[in-house]
TIVO-2410 file (N, C-alpha, C; in nm, 3 decimals):
# residues 186
REC num residu      c1      c2      c3 atome chaine
REC   1      M  -1.040  -5.206  -2.282     N      A
REC   1      M  -1.120  -5.092  -2.212    CA      A
REC   1      M  -1.034  -5.074  -2.085     C      A
REC   2      L  -1.010  -5.149  -2.039     N      A
REC   2      L  -0.946  -5.128  -1.890    CA      A
REC   2      L  -0.798  -5.050  -1.911     C      A
REC   3      R  -0.735  -5.039  -2.009     N      A
REC   3      R  -0.638  -4.980  -2.041    CA      A
REC   3      R  -0.648  -4.839  -2.004     C      A
REC   4      L  -0.782  -4.796  -2.028     N      A
REC   4      L  -0.813  -4.640  -1.990    CA      A
REC   4      L  -0.813  -4.604  -1.860     C      A
REC   5      D  -0.843  -4.713  -1.787     N      A
REC   5      D  -0.829  -4.678  -1.628    CA      A
REC   5      D  -0.963  -4.623  -1.595     C      A
REC   6      P  -1.073  -4.669  -1.644     N      A
REC   6      P  -1.191  -4.604  -1.588    CA      A
REC   6      P  -1.218  -4.621  -1.445     C      A
REC   7      D  -1.283  -4.542  -1.370     N      A
REC   7      D  -1.318  -4.592  -1.243    CA      A
REC   7      D  -1.468  -4.630  -1.240     C      A
REC   8      Y  -1.544  -4.626  -1.350     N      A
REC   8      Y  -1.683  -4.663  -1.331    CA      A
REC   8      Y  -1.706  -4.746  -1.486     C      A
REC   9      L  -1.758  -4.893  -1.447     N      A
REC   9      L  -1.784  -4.944  -1.610    CA      A
REC   9      L  -1.947  -5.006  -1.573     C      A
REC  10      L  -1.992  -4.982  -1.695     N      A
REC  10      L  -2.139  -5.050  -1.751    CA      A
REC  10      L  -2.135  -5.152  -1.813     C      A
REC  11      I  -2.172  -5.247  -1.786     N      A
REC  11      I  -2.159  -5.357  -1.903    CA      A
REC  11      I  -2.300  -5.420  -1.914     C      A
REC  12      G  -2.326  -5.497  -2.017     N      A
REC  12      G  -2.440  -5.561  -2.059    CA      A
REC  12      G  -2.479  -5.669  -1.947     C      A
REC  13      E  -2.586  -5.722  -2.012     N      A
REC  13      E  -2.629  -5.864  -1.928    CA      A
REC  13      E  -2.522  -5.955  -1.914     C      A
REC  14      L  -2.493  -6.017  -1.762     N      A
REC  14      L  -2.440  -6.109  -1.756    CA      A
REC  14      L  -2.508  -6.232  -1.791     C      A
REC  15      R  -2.469  -6.345  -1.901     N      A
REC  15      R  -2.563  -6.435  -1.947    CA      A
REC  15      R  -2.516  -6.573  -1.940     C      A
REC  16      D  -2.339  -6.562  -1.912     N      A
REC  16      D  -2.269  -6.698  -1.934    CA      A
REC  16      D  -2.159  -6.680  -1.785     C      A
REC  17      P  -2.108  -6.797  -1.784     N      A
REC  17      P  -1.998  -6.795  -1.687    CA      A
REC  17      P  -1.865  -6.706  -1.704     C      A
REC  18      A  -1.831  -6.701  -1.848     N      A
REC  18      A  -1.702  -6.632  -1.895    CA      A
REC  18      A  -1.726  -6.485  -1.889     C      A
REC  19      S  -1.878  -6.427  -1.899     N      A
REC  19      S  -1.906  -6.277  -1.863    CA      A
REC  19      S  -1.917  -6.270  -1.709     C      A
REC  20      A  -1.971  -6.340  -1.653     N      A
REC  20      A  -1.990  -6.330  -1.507    CA      A
REC  20      A  -1.825  -6.329  -1.443     C      A
REC  21      Q  -1.772  -6.409  -1.496     N      A
REC  21      Q  -1.606  -6.403  -1.430    CA      A
REC  21      Q  -1.545  -6.279  -1.469     C      A
REC  22      A  -1.567  -6.226  -1.582     N      A
REC  22      A  -1.478  -6.128  -1.659    CA      A
REC  22      A  -1.544  -5.993  -1.584     C      A
REC  23      A  -1.678  -5.998  -1.509     N      A
REC  23      A  -1.717  -5.904  -1.445    CA      A
REC  23      A  -1.651  -5.882  -1.301     C      A
REC  24      V  -1.656  -6.028  -1.236     N      A
REC  24      V  -1.568  -6.016  -1.092    CA      A
REC  24      V  -1.443  -5.984  -1.112     C      A
REC  25      G  -1.406  -6.024  -1.227     N      A
REC  25      G  -1.224  -5.971  -1.246    CA      A
REC  25      G  -1.229  -5.830  -1.217     C      A
REC  26      V  -1.320  -5.757  -1.317     N      A
REC  26      V  -1.307  -5.608  -1.328    CA      A
REC  26      V  -1.356  -5.555  -1.199     C      A
REC  27      A  -1.453  -5.612  -1.123     N      A
REC  27      A  -1.519  -5.547  -0.990    CA      A
REC  27      A  -1.407  -5.589  -0.898     C      A
REC  28      S  -1.328  -5.685  -0.886     N      A
REC  28      S  -1.190  -5.678  -0.805    CA      A
REC  28      S  -1.093  -5.642  -0.821     C      A
REC  29      S  -1.088  -5.560  -0.906     N      A
REC  29      S  -0.987  -5.480  -0.965    CA      A
REC  29      S  -0.989  -5.322  -0.888     C      A
REC  30      G  -1.096  -5.321  -0.809     N      A
REC  30      G  -1.147  -5.180  -0.737    CA      A
REC  30      G  -1.222  -5.080  -0.837     C      A
REC  31      R  -1.280  -5.146  -0.939     N      A
REC  31      R  -1.348  -5.029  -1.034    CA      A
REC  31      R  -1.477  -5.076  -0.987     C      A
REC  32      S  -1.587  -4.964  -0.983     N      A
REC  32      S  -1.727  -4.985  -0.988    CA      A
REC  32      S  -1.762  -5.053  -1.088     C      A
REC  33      L  -1.837  -5.120  -1.086     N      A
REC  33      L  -1.910  -5.215  -1.203    CA      A
REC  33      L  -2.089  -5.215  -1.183     C      A
REC  34      M  -2.117  -5.187  -1.305     N      A
REC  34      M  -2.275  -5.194  -1.288    CA      A
REC  34      M  -2.312  -5.292  -1.422     C      A
REC  35      S  -2.403  -5.380  -1.408     N      A
REC  35      S  -2.444  -5.467  -1.498    CA      A
REC  35      S  -2.582  -5.530  -1.465     C      A
REC  36      T  -2.636  -5.595  -1.589     N      A
REC  36      T  -2.775  -5.616  -1.532    CA      A
REC  36      T  -2.768  -5.777  -1.504     C      A
REC  37      L  -2.860  -5.854  -1.439     N      A
REC  37      L  -2.862  -5.981  -1.457    CA      A
REC  37      L  -3.007  -6.029  -1.408     C      A
REC  38      H  -3.059  -6.124  -1.450     N      A
REC  38      H  -3.205  -6.171  -1.453    CA      A
REC  38      H  -3.208  -6.273  -1.315     C      A
REC  39      S  -3.282  -6.215  -1.245     N      A
REC  39      S  -3.341  -6.285  -1.108    CA      A
REC  39      S  -3.442  -6.262  -1.042     C      A
REC  40      R  -3.539  -6.322  -0.990     N      A
REC  40      R  -3.664  -6.300  -0.890    CA      A
REC  40      R  -3.678  -6.189  -0.834     C      A
REC  41      D  -3.554  -6.144  -0.785     N      A
REC  41      D  -3.560  -6.026  -0.661    CA      A
REC  41      D  -3.381  -6.022  -0.632     C      A
REC  42      A  -3.386  -5.930  -0.555     N      A
REC  42      A  -3.236  -5.841  -0.525    CA      A
REC  42      A  -3.158  -5.977  -0.453     C      A
REC  43      V  -3.227  -6.050  -0.373     N      A
REC  43      V  -3.125  -6.189  -0.307    CA      A
REC  43      V  -3.092  -6.296  -0.411     C      A
REC  44      G  -3.199  -6.299  -0.496     N      A
REC  44      G  -3.180  -6.391  -0.638    CA      A
REC  44      G  -3.053  -6.339  -0.700     C      A
REC  45      V  -3.008  -6.269  -0.682     N      A
REC  45      V  -2.877  -6.220  -0.764    CA      A
REC  45      V  -2.787  -6.322  -0.725     C      A
REC  46      V  -2.795  -6.341  -0.580     N      A
REC  46      V  -2.677  -6.444  -0.533    CA      A
REC  46      V  -2.681  -6.587  -0.592     C      A
REC  47      S  -2.824  -6.620  -0.604     N      A
REC  47      S  -2.813  -6.752  -0.668    CA      A
REC  47      S  -2.786  -6.776  -0.828     C      A
REC  48      A  -2.827  -6.680  -0.869     N      A
REC  48      A  -2.778  -6.638  -1.005    CA      A
REC  48      A  -2.640  -6.635  -1.053     C      A
REC  49      L  -2.564  -6.562  -0.973     N      A
REC  49      L  -2.412  -6.539  -0.989    CA      A
REC  49      L  -2.356  -6.729  -0.954     C      A
REC  50      R  -2.407  -6.768  -0.852     N      A
REC  50      R  -2.358  -6.891  -0.833    CA      A
REC  50      R  -2.419  -7.006  -0.940     C      A
REC  51      H  -2.520  -6.961  -0.997     N      A
REC  51      H  -2.525  -7.069  -1.137    CA      A
REC  51      H  -2.444  -7.042  -1.235     C      A
REC  52      L  -2.360  -6.913  -1.255     N      A
REC  52      L  -2.277  -6.876  -1.334    CA      A
REC  52      L  -2.134  -6.895  -1.313     C      A
REC  53      G  -2.117  -6.996  -1.178     N      A
REC  53      G  -1.999  -7.018  -1.156    CA      A
REC  53      G  -1.905  -6.916  -1.066     C      A
REC  54      V  -1.980  -6.836  -0.995     N      A
REC  54      V  -1.914  -6.735  -0.951    CA      A
REC  54      V  -1.900  -6.783  -0.795     C      A
REC  55      T  -1.783  -6.794  -0.726     N      A
REC  55      T  -1.772  -6.867  -0.595    CA      A
REC  55      T  -1.832  -6.780  -0.484     C      A
REC  56      D  -1.885  -6.809  -0.380     N      A
REC  56      D  -1.949  -6.731  -0.272    CA      A
REC  56      D  -1.843  -6.615  -0.221     C      A
REC  57      A  -1.743  -6.645  -0.245     N      A
REC  57      A  -1.619  -6.563  -0.200    CA      A
REC  57      A  -1.604  -6.436  -0.276     C      A
REC  58      Q  -1.642  -6.471  -0.401     N      A
REC  58      Q  -1.624  -6.352  -0.536    CA      A
REC  58      Q  -1.742  -6.289  -0.507     C      A
REC  59      I  -1.883  -6.345  -0.479     N      A
REC  59      I  -1.965  -6.265  -0.463    CA      A
REC  59      I  -1.962  -6.179  -0.359     C      A
REC  60      S  -1.931  -6.243  -0.222     N      A
REC  60      S  -1.916  -6.144  -0.109    CA      A
REC  60      S  -1.825  -6.044  -0.108     C      A
REC  61      T  -1.720  -6.040  -0.172     N      A
REC  61      T  -1.594  -5.950  -0.198    CA      A
REC  61      T  -1.700  -5.833  -0.272     C      A
REC  62      N  -1.751  -5.881  -0.399     N      A
REC  62      N  -1.792  -5.771  -0.498    CA      A
REC  62      N  -1.916  -5.725  -0.507     C      A
REC  63      L  -2.023  -5.761  -0.433     N      A
REC  63      L  -2.144  -5.707  -0.431    CA      A
REC  63      L  -2.166  -5.605  -0.354     C      A
REC  64      G  -2.217  -5.491  -0.392     N      A
REC  64      G  -2.201  -5.389  -0.310    CA      A
REC  64      G  -2.384  -5.342  -0.313     C      A
REC  65      L  -2.428  -5.355  -0.429     N      A
REC  65      L  -2.571  -5.292  -0.435    CA      A
REC  65      L  -2.657  -5.374  -0.514     C      A
REC  66      V  -2.768  -5.387  -0.526     N      A
REC  66      V  -2.868  -5.463  -0.595    CA      A
REC  66      V  -2.978  -5.374  -0.610     C      A
REC  67      V  -3.001  -5.360  -0.727     N      A
REC  67      V  -3.171  -5.286  -0.739    CA      A
REC  67      V  -3.232  -5.376  -0.824     C      A
REC  68      A  -3.353  -5.419  -0.773     N      A
REC  68      A  -3.442  -5.530  -0.853    CA      A
REC  68      A  -3.563  -5.455  -0.901     C      A
REC  69      Q  -3.612  -5.477  -1.016     N      A
REC  69      Q  -3.743  -5.398  -1.044    CA      A
REC  69      Q  -3.817  -5.491  -1.125     C      A
REC  70      R  -3.960  -5.470  -1.143     N      A
REC  70      R  -4.081  -5.495  -1.226    CA      A
REC  70      R  -4.142  -5.404  -1.271     C      A
REC  71      L  -4.177  -5.394  -1.360     N      A
REC  71      L  -4.301  -5.338  -1.445    CA      A
REC  71      L  -4.440  -5.341  -1.431     C      A
REC  72      V  -4.512  -5.243  -1.380     N      A
REC  72      V  -4.651  -5.270  -1.377    CA      A
REC  72      V  -4.721  -5.183  -1.470     C      A
REC  73      R  -4.865  -5.209  -1.464     N      A
REC  73      R  -4.911  -5.116  -1.555    CA      A
REC  73      R  -4.955  -4.973  -1.473     C      A
REC  74      R  -4.957  -4.880  -1.492     N      A
REC  74      R  -5.012  -4.756  -1.425    CA      A
REC  74      R  -5.153  -4.740  -1.410     C      A
REC  75      L  -5.233  -4.709  -1.337     N      A
REC  75      L  -5.380  -4.696  -1.336    CA      A
REC  75      L  -5.416  -4.533  -1.422     C      A
REC  76      C  -5.482  -4.517  -1.490     N      A
REC  76      C  -5.529  -4.411  -1.550    CA      A
REC  76      C  -5.565  -4.307  -1.432     C      A
REC  77      E  -5.502  -4.194  -1.424     N      A
REC  77      E  -5.564  -4.109  -1.313    CA      A
REC  77      E  -5.689  -4.030  -1.302     C      A
REC  78      Q  -5.723  -4.047  -1.442     N      A
REC  78      Q  -5.853  -3.980  -1.494    CA      A
REC  78      Q  -5.987  -4.040  -1.454     C      A
REC  79      C  -5.983  -4.186  -1.460     N      A
REC  79      C  -6.059  -4.254  -1.436    CA      A
REC  79      C  -6.082  -4.365  -1.362     C      A
REC  80      R  -5.937  -4.390  -1.259     N      A
REC  80      R  -5.935  -4.482  -1.167    CA      A
REC  80      R  -6.072  -4.492  -1.071     C      A
REC  81      E  -6.086  -4.602  -0.988     N      A
REC  81      E  -6.192  -4.579  -0.907    CA      A
REC  81      E  -6.172  -4.690  -0.780     C      A
REC  82      R  -6.212  -4.646  -0.659     N      A
REC  82      R  -6.220  -4.759  -0.569    CA      A
REC  82      R  -6.327  -4.814  -0.581     C      A
REC  83      R  -6.304  -4.959  -0.528     N      A
REC  83      R  -6.415  -5.051  -0.538    CA      A
REC  83      R  -6.406  -5.152  -0.396     C      A
REC  84      D  -6.502  -5.218  -0.402     N      A
REC  84      D  -6.477  -5.340  -0.306    CA      A
REC  84      D  -6.365  -5.415  -0.362     C      A
REC  85      V  -6.310  -5.511  -0.291     N      A
REC  85      V  -6.199  -5.591  -0.329    CA      A
REC  85      V  -6.276  -5.725  -0.394     C      A
REC  86      A  -6.210  -5.772  -0.494     N      A
REC  86      A  -6.232  -5.895  -0.557    CA      A
REC  86      A  -6.244  -6.002  -0.464     C      A
REC  87      P  -6.333  -6.124  -0.451     N      A
REC  87      P  -6.339  -6.200  -0.367    CA      A
REC  87      P  -6.169  -6.286  -0.387     C      A
REC  88      T  -6.137  -6.297  -0.538     N      A
REC  88      T  -6.020  -6.368  -0.563    CA      A
REC  88      T  -5.898  -6.299  -0.515     C      A
REC  89      D  -5.936  -6.166  -0.499     N      A
REC  89      D  -5.792  -6.092  -0.439    CA      A
REC  89      D  -5.797  -6.119  -0.303     C      A
REC  90      V  -5.907  -6.124  -0.221     N      A
REC  90      V  -5.945  -6.161  -0.085    CA      A
REC  90      V  -5.884  -6.289  -0.066     C      A
REC  91      E  -5.869  -6.359  -0.145     N      A
REC  91      E  -5.813  -6.505  -0.115    CA      A
REC  91      E  -5.671  -6.510  -0.134     C      A
REC  92      W  -5.627  -6.434  -0.265     N      A
REC  92      W  -5.462  -6.396  -0.250    CA      A
REC  92      W  -5.396  -6.327  -0.123     C      A
REC  93      L  -5.471  -6.245  -0.093     N      A
REC  93      L  -5.407  -6.159   0.012    CA      A
REC  93      L  -5.403  -6.250   0.123     C      A
REC  94      E  -5.492  -6.340   0.182     N      A
REC  94      E  -5.515  -6.394   0.286    CA      A
REC  94      E  -5.440  -6.513   0.277     C      A
REC  95      A  -5.415  -6.580   0.171     N      A
REC  95      A  -5.294  -6.693   0.127    CA      A
REC  95      A  -5.151  -6.647   0.138     C      A
REC  96      V  -5.142  -6.521   0.129     N      A
REC  96      V  -4.974  -6.483   0.156    CA      A
REC  96      V  -4.993  -6.424   0.277     C      A
REC  97      G  -5.101  -6.409   0.379     N      A
REC  97      G  -5.087  -6.360   0.493    CA      A
REC  97      G  -5.079  -6.190   0.529     C      A
REC  98      L  -5.142  -6.132   0.435     N      A
REC  98      L  -5.124  -6.002   0.410    CA      A
REC  98      L  -5.263  -5.940   0.456     C      A
REC  99      P  -5.264  -5.822   0.504     N      A
REC  99      P  -5.408  -5.767   0.537    CA      A
REC  99      P  -5.515  -5.712   0.448     C      A
REC 100      V  -5.637  -5.750   0.421     N      A
REC 100      V  -5.719  -5.724   0.310    CA      A
REC 100      V  -5.782  -5.564   0.324     C      A
REC 101      P  -5.748  -5.517   0.249     N      A
REC 101      P  -5.810  -5.335   0.244    CA      A
REC 101      P  -5.975  -5.368   0.237     C      A
REC 102      E  -6.039  -5.256   0.278     N      A
REC 102      E  -6.177  -5.263   0.259    CA      A
REC 102      E  -6.211  -5.232   0.123     C      A
REC 103      R  -6.125  -5.146   0.062     N      A
REC 103      R  -6.158  -5.111  -0.114    CA      A
REC 103      R  -6.036  -5.115  -0.159     C      A
REC 104      A  -6.043  -5.111  -0.271     N      A
REC 104      A  -5.919  -5.125  -0.386    CA      A
REC 104      A  -5.935  -5.029  -0.476     C      A
REC 105      W  -5.815  -5.014  -0.564     N      A
REC 105      W  -5.848  -4.909  -0.674    CA      A
REC 105      W  -5.842  -5.012  -0.806     C      A
REC 106      A  -5.956  -4.983  -0.907     N      A
REC 106      A  -5.952  -5.053  -1.022    CA      A
REC 106      A  -5.986  -4.960  -1.135     C      A
REC 107      P  -5.924  -5.045  -1.277     N      A
REC 107      P  -5.950  -4.934  -1.359    CA      A
REC 107      P  -6.076  -4.940  -1.437     C      A
REC 108      V  -6.098  -4.833  -1.517     N      A
REC 108      V  -6.254  -4.802  -1.549    CA      A
REC 108      V  -6.213  -4.802  -1.697     C      A
REC 109      G  -6.179  -4.710  -1.769     N      A
REC 109      G  -6.158  -4.667  -1.888    CA      A
REC 109      G  -6.213  -4.553  -1.949     C      A
REC 110      C  -6.146  -4.472  -2.011     N      A
REC 110      C  -6.183  -4.334  -2.075    CA      A
REC 110      C  -6.119  -4.294  -2.185     C      A
REC 111      P  -6.161  -4.171  -2.260     N      A
REC 111      P  -6.086  -4.137  -2.372    CA      A
REC 111      P  -5.943  -4.115  -2.321     C      A
REC 112      H  -5.912  -4.094  -2.200     N      A
REC 112      H  -5.768  -4.030  -2.186    CA      A
REC 112      H  -5.667  -4.149  -2.200     C      A
REC 113      C  -5.736  -4.252  -2.152     N      A
REC 113      C  -5.671  -4.406  -2.152    CA      A
REC 113      C  -5.690  -4.482  -2.275     C      A
REC 114      D  -5.725  -4.433  -2.368     N      A
REC 114      D  -5.816  -4.528  -2.463    CA      A
REC 114      D  -5.906  -4.648  -2.440     C      A
REC 115      G  -5.983  -4.612  -2.307     N      A
REC 115      G  -6.062  -4.731  -2.273    CA      A
REC 115      G  -6.001  -4.842  -2.172     C      A
REC 116      L  -5.876  -4.837  -2.179     N      A
REC 116      L  -5.800  -4.933  -2.104    CA      A
REC 116      L  -5.825  -4.944  -1.947     C      A
REC 117      G  -5.798  -4.821  -1.889     N      A
REC 117      G  -5.815  -4.797  -1.729    CA      A
REC 117      G  -5.669  -4.765  -1.701     C      A
REC 118      Y  -5.575  -4.800  -1.808     N      A
REC 118      Y  -5.418  -4.786  -1.770    CA      A
REC 118      Y  -5.321  -4.678  -1.860     C      A
REC 119      R  -5.278  -4.637  -1.828     N      A
REC 119      R  -5.170  -4.515  -1.881    CA      A
REC 119      R  -5.057  -4.533  -1.845     C      A
REC 120      G  -4.941  -4.607  -1.916     N      A
REC 120      G  -4.822  -4.616  -1.899    CA      A
REC 120      G  -4.779  -4.734  -1.800     C      A
REC 121      R  -4.651  -4.713  -1.764     N      A
REC 121      R  -4.589  -4.815  -1.654    CA      A
REC 121      R  -4.546  -4.767  -1.542     C      A
REC 122      T  -4.529  -4.833  -1.460     N      A
REC 122      T  -4.462  -4.793  -1.327    CA      A
REC 122      T  -4.369  -4.902  -1.267     C      A
REC 123      G  -4.217  -4.838  -1.227     N      A
REC 123      G  -4.171  -4.931  -1.157    CA      A
REC 123      G  -4.189  -5.000  -1.022     C      A
REC 124      V  -4.156  -5.113  -0.990     N      A
REC 124      V  -4.182  -5.156  -0.867    CA      A
REC 124      V  -4.030  -5.180  -0.801     C      A
REC 125      F  -3.948  -5.163  -0.708     N      A
REC 125      F  -3.861  -5.184  -0.676    CA      A
REC 125      F  -3.784  -5.249  -0.545     C      A
REC 126      E  -3.681  -5.314  -0.579     N      A
REC 126      E  -3.640  -5.357  -0.408    CA      A
REC 126      E  -3.484  -5.329  -0.428     C      A
REC 127      I  -3.424  -5.265  -0.332     N      A
REC 127      I  -3.328  -5.214  -0.319    CA      A
REC 127      I  -3.228  -5.306  -0.205     C      A
REC 128      W  -3.120  -5.349  -0.227     N      A
REC 128      W  -3.069  -5.418  -0.142    CA      A
REC 128      W  -2.882  -5.376  -0.138     C      A
REC 129      Q  -2.865  -5.340  -0.006     N      A
REC 129      Q  -2.718  -5.298  -0.017    CA      A
REC 129      Q  -2.670  -5.384   0.104     C      A
REC 130      P  -2.584  -5.491   0.102     N      A
REC 130      P  -2.563  -5.593   0.160    CA      A
REC 130      P  -2.490  -5.542   0.297     C      A
REC 131      E  -2.515  -5.609   0.432     N      A
REC 131      E  -2.438  -5.568   0.522    CA      A
REC 131      E  -2.347  -5.664   0.595     C      A
REC 132      P  -2.272  -5.609   0.673     N      A
REC 132      P  -2.148  -5.756   0.697    CA      A
REC 132      P  -2.229  -5.870   0.720     C      A
REC 133      E  -2.305  -5.862   0.779     N      A
REC 133      E  -2.395  -6.009   0.843    CA      A
REC 133      E  -2.444  -6.066   0.694     C      A
REC 134      D  -2.496  -5.998   0.607     N      A
REC 134      D  -2.503  -6.057   0.464    CA      A
REC 134      D  -2.389  -6.100   0.380     C      A
REC 135      H  -2.294  -6.036   0.415     N      A
REC 135      H  -2.165  -6.076   0.341    CA      A
REC 135      H  -2.111  -6.252   0.392     C      A
REC 136      T  -2.147  -6.248   0.524     N      A
REC 136      T  -2.108  -6.347   0.600    CA      A
REC 136      T  -2.227  -6.464   0.575     C      A
REC 137      R  -2.331  -6.443   0.568     N      A
REC 137      R  -2.448  -6.542   0.503    CA      A
REC 137      R  -2.396  -6.590   0.377     C      A
REC 138      I  -2.348  -6.531   0.294     N      A
REC 138      I  -2.303  -6.558   0.172    CA      A
REC 138      I  -2.186  -6.646   0.157     C      A
REC 139      L  -2.097  -6.582   0.235     N      A
REC 139      L  -1.972  -6.681   0.247    CA      A
REC 139      L  -1.981  -6.819   0.317     C      A
REC 140      N  -2.115  -6.825   0.398     N      A
REC 140      N  -2.143  -6.956   0.430    CA      A
REC 140      N  -2.250  -7.024   0.380     C      A
REC 141      H  -2.249  -6.978   0.236     N      A
REC 141      H  -2.357  -7.043   0.151    CA      A
REC 141      H  -2.520  -7.045   0.164     C      A
REC 142      A  -2.542  -6.951   0.260     N      A
REC 142      A  -2.678  -6.942   0.285    CA      A
REC 142      A  -2.791  -6.912   0.168     C      A
REC 143      D  -2.889  -6.976   0.134     N      A
REC 143      D  -2.990  -6.973   0.022    CA      A
REC 143      D  -3.060  -6.862   0.041     C      A
REC 144      E  -3.152  -6.857  -0.076     N      A
REC 144      E  -3.219  -6.679  -0.112    CA      A
REC 144      E  -3.318  -6.699   0.021     C      A
REC 145      A  -3.389  -6.781   0.050     N      A
REC 145      A  -3.467  -6.756   0.208    CA      A
REC 145      A  -3.398  -6.716   0.313     C      A
REC 146      M  -3.311  -6.762   0.342     N      A
REC 146      M  -3.222  -6.759   0.461    CA      A
REC 146      M  -3.167  -6.559   0.431     C      A
REC 147      L  -3.159  -6.533   0.316     N      A
REC 147      L  -3.115  -6.404   0.308    CA      A
REC 147      L  -3.226  -6.329   0.301     C      A
REC 148      R  -3.323  -6.359   0.269     N      A
REC 148      R  -3.472  -6.296   0.233    CA      A
REC 148      R  -3.508  -6.273   0.384     C      A
REC 149      R  -3.498  -6.390   0.449     N      A
REC 149      R  -3.556  -6.343   0.610    CA      A
REC 149      R  -3.468  -6.275   0.673     C      A
REC 150      A  -3.349  -6.265   0.632     N      A
REC 150      A  -3.251  -6.176   0.732    CA      A
REC 150      A  -3.307  -6.036   0.694     C      A
REC 151      L  -3.353  -5.977   0.554     N      A
REC 151      L  -3.398  -5.858   0.554    CA      A
REC 151      L  -3.500  -5.840   0.613     C      A
REC 152      L  -3.605  -5.894   0.595     N      A
REC 152      L  -3.729  -5.888   0.662    CA      A
REC 152      L  -3.704  -5.876   0.828     C      A
REC 153      E  -3.630  -5.925   0.873     N      A
REC 153      E  -3.605  -5.924   1.032    CA      A
REC 153      E  -3.527  -5.788   1.034     C      A
REC 154      R  -3.476  -5.728   0.960     N      A
REC 154      R  -3.414  -5.604   0.991    CA      A
REC 154      R  -3.513  -5.508   0.948     C      A
REC 155      G  -3.626  -5.517   0.894     N      A
REC 155      G  -3.735  -5.406   0.846    CA      A
REC 155      G  -3.716  -5.389   0.715     C      A
REC 156      E  -3.640  -5.422   0.645     N      A
REC 156      E  -3.632  -5.401   0.475    CA      A
REC 156      E  -3.759  -5.443   0.394     C      A
REC 157      R  -3.787  -5.341   0.315     N      A
REC 157      R  -3.937  -5.401   0.212    CA      A
REC 157      R  -3.893  -5.453   0.104     C      A
REC 158      L  -3.929  -5.570   0.087     N      A
REC 158      L  -3.924  -5.647  -0.031    CA      A
REC 158      L  -4.018  -5.584  -0.140     C      A
REC 159      M  -3.979  -5.652  -0.271     N      A
REC 159      M  -4.068  -5.581  -0.382    CA      A
REC 159      M  -4.182  -5.618  -0.380     C      A
REC 160      F  -4.253  -5.719  -0.342     N      A
REC 160      F  -4.377  -5.743  -0.331    CA      A
REC 160      F  -4.443  -5.657  -0.243     C      A
REC 161      A  -4.406  -5.631  -0.144     N      A
REC 161      A  -4.458  -5.537  -0.039    CA      A
REC 161      A  -4.464  -5.383  -0.096     C      A
REC 162      E  -4.372  -5.358  -0.173     N      A
REC 162      E  -4.367  -5.202  -0.264    CA      A
REC 162      E  -4.482  -5.216  -0.336     C      A
REC 163      G  -4.493  -5.332  -0.417     N      A
REC 163      G  -4.592  -5.318  -0.503    CA      A
REC 163      G  -4.730  -5.314  -0.433     C      A
REC 164      I  -4.739  -5.376  -0.332     N      A
REC 164      I  -4.887  -5.355  -0.233    CA      A
REC 164      I  -4.898  -5.226  -0.223     C      A
REC 165      A  -4.780  -5.151  -0.155     N      A
REC 165      A  -4.804  -5.014  -0.128    CA      A
REC 165      A  -4.846  -4.912  -0.246     C      A
REC 166      K  -4.792  -4.959  -0.350     N      A
REC 166      K  -4.846  -4.880  -0.491    CA      A
REC 166      K  -4.976  -4.913  -0.535     C      A
REC 167      A  -5.012  -5.031  -0.499     N      A
REC 167      A  -5.170  -5.040  -0.520    CA      A
REC 167      A  -5.273  -4.959  -0.423     C      A
REC 168      E  -5.229  -4.963  -0.318     N      A
REC 168      E  -5.294  -4.883  -0.180    CA      A
REC 168      E  -5.287  -4.752  -0.216     C      A
REC 169      A  -5.185  -4.708  -0.303     N      A
REC 169      A  -5.196  -4.572  -0.330    CA      A
REC 169      A  -5.255  -4.520  -0.469     C      A
REC 170      G  -5.302  -4.642  -0.522     N      A
REC 170      G  -5.373  -4.598  -0.668    CA      A
REC 170      G  -5.280  -4.590  -0.775     C      A
REC 171      T  -5.166  -4.626  -0.748     N      A
REC 171      T  -5.066  -4.589  -0.865    CA      A
REC 171      T  -5.089  -4.720  -0.962     C      A
REC 172      T  -5.156  -4.853  -0.901     N      A
REC 172      T  -5.174  -4.965  -0.972    CA      A
REC 172      T  -5.259  -5.021  -0.926     C      A
REC 173      T  -5.288  -5.174  -0.941     N      A
REC 173      T  -5.403  -5.238  -0.918    CA      A
REC 173      T  -5.350  -5.371  -0.854     C      A
REC 174      L  -5.418  -5.427  -0.739     N      A
REC 174      L  -5.378  -5.513  -0.650    CA      A
REC 174      L  -5.354  -5.644  -0.779     C      A
REC 175      R  -5.441  -5.670  -0.872     N      A
REC 175      R  -5.399  -5.766  -0.995    CA      A
REC 175      R  -5.314  -5.741  -1.056     C      A
REC 176      E  -5.252  -5.618  -1.072     N      A
REC 176      E  -5.099  -5.599  -1.138    CA      A
REC 176      E  -4.986  -5.663  -1.020     C      A
REC 177      V  -5.007  -5.640  -0.905     N      A
REC 177      V  -4.932  -5.658  -0.808    CA      A
REC 177      V  -4.943  -5.853  -0.815     C      A
REC 178      F  -5.021  -5.877  -0.800     N      A
REC 178      F  -5.033  -6.033  -0.790    CA      A
REC 178      F  -4.969  -6.082  -0.936     C      A
REC 179      R  -4.992  -6.038  -1.047     N      A
REC 179      R  -4.934  -6.098  -1.167    CA      A
REC 179      R  -4.785  -6.082  -1.143     C      A
REC 180      M  -4.742  -5.947  -1.079     N      A
REC 180      M  -4.597  -5.936  -1.081    CA      A
REC 180      M  -4.532  -6.043  -0.965     C      A
REC 181      G  -4.649  -6.078  -0.831     N      A
REC 181      G  -4.595  -6.165  -0.735    CA      A
REC 181      G  -4.582  -6.325  -0.806     C      A
REC 182      A  -4.672  -6.340  -0.913     N      A
REC 182      A  -4.681  -6.471  -0.977    CA      A
REC 182      A  -4.546  -6.467  -1.065     C      A
REC 183      I  -4.480  -6.399  -1.133     N      A
REC 183      I  -4.355  -6.388  -1.181    CA      A
REC 183      I  -4.251  -6.407  -1.123     C      A
REC 184      L  -4.263  -6.352  -0.954     N      A
REC 184      L  -4.153  -6.372  -0.865    CA      A
REC 184      L  -4.170  -6.507  -0.810     C      A
REC 185      A  -4.279  -6.577  -0.804     N      A
REC 185      A  -4.300  -6.698  -0.753    CA      A
REC 185      A  -4.249  -6.823  -0.878     C      A
REC 186      A  -4.239  -6.766  -0.985     N      A
REC 186      A  -4.212  -6.869  -1.081    CA      A
REC 186      A  -4.078  -6.916  -1.075     C      A
***
């Protein structure tokens, strides 16, 4: 494939050390490479690549942009309604140090959504474009917590906060975001 001299390459999921090293080789040659990789969030890609045998220098040199995503169910716009926040949701929000809204959106169910209260899915995203300081942290073998803390300190919005914003807007429910958060914590 590289003999065709493409500027951009899209490859499948990186699942093993051989595919990770091949991807690094392509990216190191000056081509833009896009691939998928399982990680809990954007900075989790660094740990995932390390587990696949990619060195910190290779990660720092070749990592240009990471988009992490989770899908949550979308509330039916025909029947969703605002209700008091459930006590278990209050506990969850307080446990993670987030403000508790007075009211939250909830599914009801109608003919439009076949009685489910949800219709379709929507993405919750986190976008990380590493800055020079991030590359330095990677070279110094910073762990995910240190990288995540640096993102928060410079005002970046992490995936969980993006989910909470979608719940506040009525796109999804707090329960869906908490389910996503449980996945992130796993």
